[in-house]
C-alpha positions as CSV (number, residue, x, y, z in Angstrom):
1,X,82.1,32.4,204.3
2,X,85.0,34.5,203.4
3,X,85.7,38.3,203.3
4,X,86.3,37.8,199.9
5,X,82.9,35.7,199.3
6,X,80.9,38.2,201.4
7,X,81.5,41.3,199.0
8,X,81.6,39.0,195.8
9,X,78.3,39.7,193.9
10,X,76.1,37.9,191.0
11,X,75.5,40.0,187.9
12,X,72.4,38.8,185.9
13,X,70.6,40.1,182.9
14,X,66.9,38.4,182.6
15,X,65.0,39.1,179.6
16,X,61.2,40.3,180.8
17,X,58.1,40.6,179.5
18,X,54.6,41.8,181.5
19,X,52.2,39.7,179.5
20,X,51.9,38.1,176.2
21,X,51.5,40.9,174.2
22,X,53.7,43.4,175.9
23,X,56.9,43.8,174.4
24,X,60.0,42.5,176.0
25,X,63.0,44.1,178.0
26,X,66.2,43.7,179.8
27,X,66.6,44.3,183.6
28,X,69.8,44.2,185.4
29,X,70.2,42.5,188.9
30,X,73.0,42.4,191.3
31,X,72.7,40.3,194.5
32,X,75.0,38.7,196.7
33,X,77.1,35.3,196.1
34,X,76.8,32.2,198.0
35,X,78.3,28.8,197.3
36,X,76.9,26.6,195.4
37,X,74.3,28.5,194.3
38,X,72.4,27.7,190.8
39,X,70.4,29.8,188.5
40,X,67.2,29.2,190.3
41,X,68.6,30.0,193.9
42,X,69.6,33.3,192.2
43,X,66.0,33.8,190.9
44,X,64.9,33.1,194.4
45,X,67.1,35.9,195.9
46,X,65.3,38.4,193.5
47,X,62.0,37.1,194.6
48,X,62.6,37.4,198.1
49,X,64.3,40.6,197.6
50,X,63.0,42.4,194.3
51,X,65.2,45.5,193.6
52,X,67.3,45.9,190.4
53,X,71.0,46.9,190.1
54,X,70.0,50.4,190.0
55,X,68.2,50.3,193.3
56,X,64.7,50.4,192.4
57,X,62.1,47.7,193.8
58,X,60.8,46.2,191.1
59,X,58.3,43.3,190.4
60,X,59.6,39.6,191.2
61,X,60.6,37.6,188.0
62,X,58.2,34.9,187.1
63,X,59.5,31.4,186.8
64,X,58.5,27.6,186.1
65,X,60.0,24.9,188.3
66,X,59.0,22.0,190.4
67,X,61.5,19.3,191.0
68,X,64.8,21.4,191.0
69,X,66.5,17.9,190.1
70,X,66.6,17.8,186.4
71,X,63.4,15.3,186.3
72,X,60.3,17.7,185.9
73,X,61.6,19.4,182.9
74,X,59.3,22.9,183.9
75,X,62.7,25.3,184.7
76,X,63.9,25.4,181.1
77,X,65.2,28.2,179.7
78,X,67.8,30.3,177.7
79,X,70.6,30.7,179.6
80,X,73.9,32.7,178.4
81,X,72.5,31.8,174.9
82,X,72.1,27.9,175.7
83,X,68.6,26.0,176.3
84,X,68.9,24.2,179.5
85,X,67.7,23.6,182.9
86,X,67.9,26.2,185.2
87,X,67.9,23.8,188.3
88,X,71.7,22.5,187.1
89,X,73.1,25.4,186.0
90,X,75.5,26.6,189.0
91,X,76.3,30.1,188.5
92,X,80.3,29.1,189.4
93,X,80.2,27.6,186.1
94,X,78.5,30.5,184.5
95,X,79.9,33.6,182.8
96,X,79.1,37.0,184.2
97,X,76.9,38.8,183.7
98,X,74.5,35.8,183.2
99,X,71.8,36.4,180.9
100,X,68.6,34.7,181.2
101,X,65.9,34.5,178.3
102,X,62.5,32.8,177.9
103,X,62.6,30.0,175.4
104,X,60.9,32.1,172.7
105,X,60.5,29.0,170.4
106,X,57.1,29.0,172.7
107,X,54.6,32.0,173.6
108,X,55.8,34.0,176.6
109,X,53.4,34.1,178.9
110,X,55.4,36.2,181.7
111,X,59.0,36.6,182.0
112,X,60.9,33.4,181.5
113,X,57.5,31.5,181.8
114,X,56.1,30.0,178.8
115,X,53.3,28.1,177.3
116,X,54.7,24.6,176.4
117,X,51.3,23.6,174.5
118,X,52.5,23.2,171.4
119,X,54.7,20.6,172.5
120,X,51.9,18.5,174.0
121,X,49.8,18.9,171.6
122,X,52.4,17.1,169.4
123,X,52.3,14.5,171.7
124,X,48.4,14.2,172.0
125,X,49.1,14.1,167.3
126,X,51.2,10.9,167.6
127,X,49.4,9.4,170.6
128,X,52.6,9.1,172.8
129,X,51.3,6.8,175.4
130,X,50.1,3.0,176.0
131,X,46.7,2.7,175.4
132,X,44.8,0.0,177.2
133,X,41.0,-0.8,177.7
134,X,39.5,-0.5,180.9
135,X,40.9,-1.1,184.3
136,X,40.6,-4.7,184.7
137,X,43.3,-7.1,185.9
138,X,44.6,-8.1,182.8
139,X,47.4,-9.7,184.2
140,X,51.1,-9.3,183.1
141,X,52.0,-7.7,180.2
142,X,53.9,-9.2,176.8
143,X,57.9,-8.8,178.0
144,X,60.3,-6.9,176.1
145,X,63.8,-8.1,175.4
146,X,66.4,-7.0,177.3
147,X,68.8,-5.4,174.6
148,X,64.7,-3.4,173.4
149,X,64.4,-2.3,176.7
150,X,67.5,-1.1,177.5
151,X,67.4,1.7,174.4
152,X,63.8,2.0,175.1
153,X,64.4,3.3,178.6
154,X,66.9,5.7,177.2
155,X,64.0,7.1,174.9
156,X,61.8,7.5,178.2
157,X,64.3,9.5,180.1
158,X,62.3,12.5,178.1
159,X,60.8,15.0,180.3
160,X,59.2,17.5,177.8
161,X,61.5,20.2,178.7
162,X,61.1,21.5,175.5
163,X,65.0,22.3,175.0
164,X,65.4,20.7,172.0
165,X,62.5,22.2,170.3
166,X,64.1,25.3,171.6
167,X,67.6,24.4,170.2
168,X,66.0,23.0,166.6
169,X,66.0,25.8,163.8
170,X,63.2,24.0,162.1
171,X,60.8,24.6,165.2
172,X,59.3,28.4,164.6
173,X,56.1,30.3,164.3
174,X,56.5,29.9,160.5
175,X,56.6,25.9,160.9
176,X,54.1,23.2,162.1
177,X,57.1,21.0,162.6
178,X,56.5,18.9,165.8
179,X,59.8,18.3,167.1
180,X,62.4,15.3,168.1
181,X,60.8,14.8,171.3
182,X,57.3,13.9,170.0
183,X,59.5,11.8,166.9
184,X,61.3,10.1,169.4
185,X,58.2,9.1,171.5
186,X,56.6,7.4,168.5
187,X,59.8,5.3,168.0
188,X,59.9,4.5,172.1
189,X,55.5,3.5,172.3
190,X,55.9,2.1,168.4
191,X,58.6,-0.5,170.2
192,X,56.3,-1.4,173.3
193,X,54.3,-4.6,172.4
194,X,51.3,-3.3,173.5
195,X,51.9,0.1,171.9
196,X,53.0,-1.3,169.0
197,X,49.3,-1.8,167.9
198,X,49.3,1.6,166.7
199,X,52.5,2.0,165.4
200,X,51.0,2.2,161.5
201,X,48.8,5.3,162.9
202,X,51.6,7.4,164.8
203,X,53.6,6.5,161.5
204,X,51.4,7.9,159.5
205,X,51.2,11.2,161.6
206,X,54.6,11.8,160.6
207,X,54.1,11.2,157.0
208,X,51.0,13.5,157.0
209,X,51.0,17.0,156.2
210,X,53.0,19.6,157.2
211,X,54.8,19.3,160.3
212,X,56.0,16.0,160.0
213,X,59.3,13.9,159.5
214,X,59.6,15.6,156.2
215,X,60.6,19.0,158.1
216,X,63.1,18.0,159.5
217,X,66.6,19.5,158.8
218,X,69.1,17.6,160.2
219,X,70.7,20.0,162.3
220,X,71.9,17.8,165.1
221,X,71.1,20.5,167.3
222,X,68.3,18.6,169.4
223,X,70.8,15.8,170.3
224,X,73.1,18.3,171.6
225,X,71.5,20.3,173.6
226,X,69.0,17.7,175.0
227,X,69.7,17.6,179.0
228,X,68.8,13.7,179.4
229,X,71.7,12.9,176.1
230,X,68.8,10.6,174.8
231,X,69.6,9.9,171.5
232,X,67.4,12.0,169.5
233,X,69.0,11.9,165.9
234,X,68.9,8.2,165.8
235,X,65.5,8.2,166.6
236,X,65.3,10.4,163.7
237,X,66.9,8.2,161.6
238,X,65.1,4.8,162.5
239,X,61.5,6.7,162.3
240,X,62.4,7.9,158.4
241,X,63.1,4.0,158.0
242,X,60.1,3.3,159.6
243,X,58.2,5.5,157.6
244,X,59.6,4.7,154.3
245,X,58.4,0.6,155.1
246,X,55.0,2.2,156.1
247,X,54.4,3.6,152.8
248,X,55.3,0.6,151.0
249,X,53.0,-1.4,153.3
250,X,50.4,1.4,152.6
251,X,50.9,1.2,148.6
252,X,51.3,-2.7,148.1
253,X,49.2,-3.6,151.2
254,X,50.2,-5.9,153.5
255,X,49.1,-8.8,155.9
256,X,51.9,-8.2,158.2
257,X,51.0,-5.8,160.7
258,X,54.1,-5.8,162.9
């Protein structure tokens, strides 16, 4: 480490909150710089030595993380005003002071830790899984055409990180909108040969009541924010078409279950 690097520091402003009922506040930190650090390593340094910029002892900052390679989706937070994964947010590429905030679309539990139950409940509503009856040896499942498998694989990259919901202006505490992630998962599982057995049920969920597909304002923030570059707006457009066709089937009736 050079002398210049040894004297270099990282300046952070972290929005903190003691518990779900407490008011949020800002706390500033100044930590030693090391090459190739990411936001998680900066938070680990604060945890190792929880002293704020004023030299006062404080509590370690709470945050979520697991894989540290942008696969689990747990370390989502708002970094310099942009929702993203903190494990891939490199310090050298961020403007300082670095401002860290929780994703306030979700209830804040403590500091940068949030409760993403809203998103998981939405996935339950649309049955974002392929149901099978029992665990018997049923042999190989039906195959997907390669062209369909390729775009379905892109949708399957979703790690339920919640970044798209944070970026979406229609997901807030005054709306029950299920958000782009769940809508995209409907497209994914309806495309699966076995999952298609529940296609009509999933589409009906998107069509029923408040919080469904009609609540999308087409801001397209979601597709810009998605760390996996999932074509969320393409999925939303596809589900708009699919729900329109489903509404005609519901009205006129159809023997075609596809």
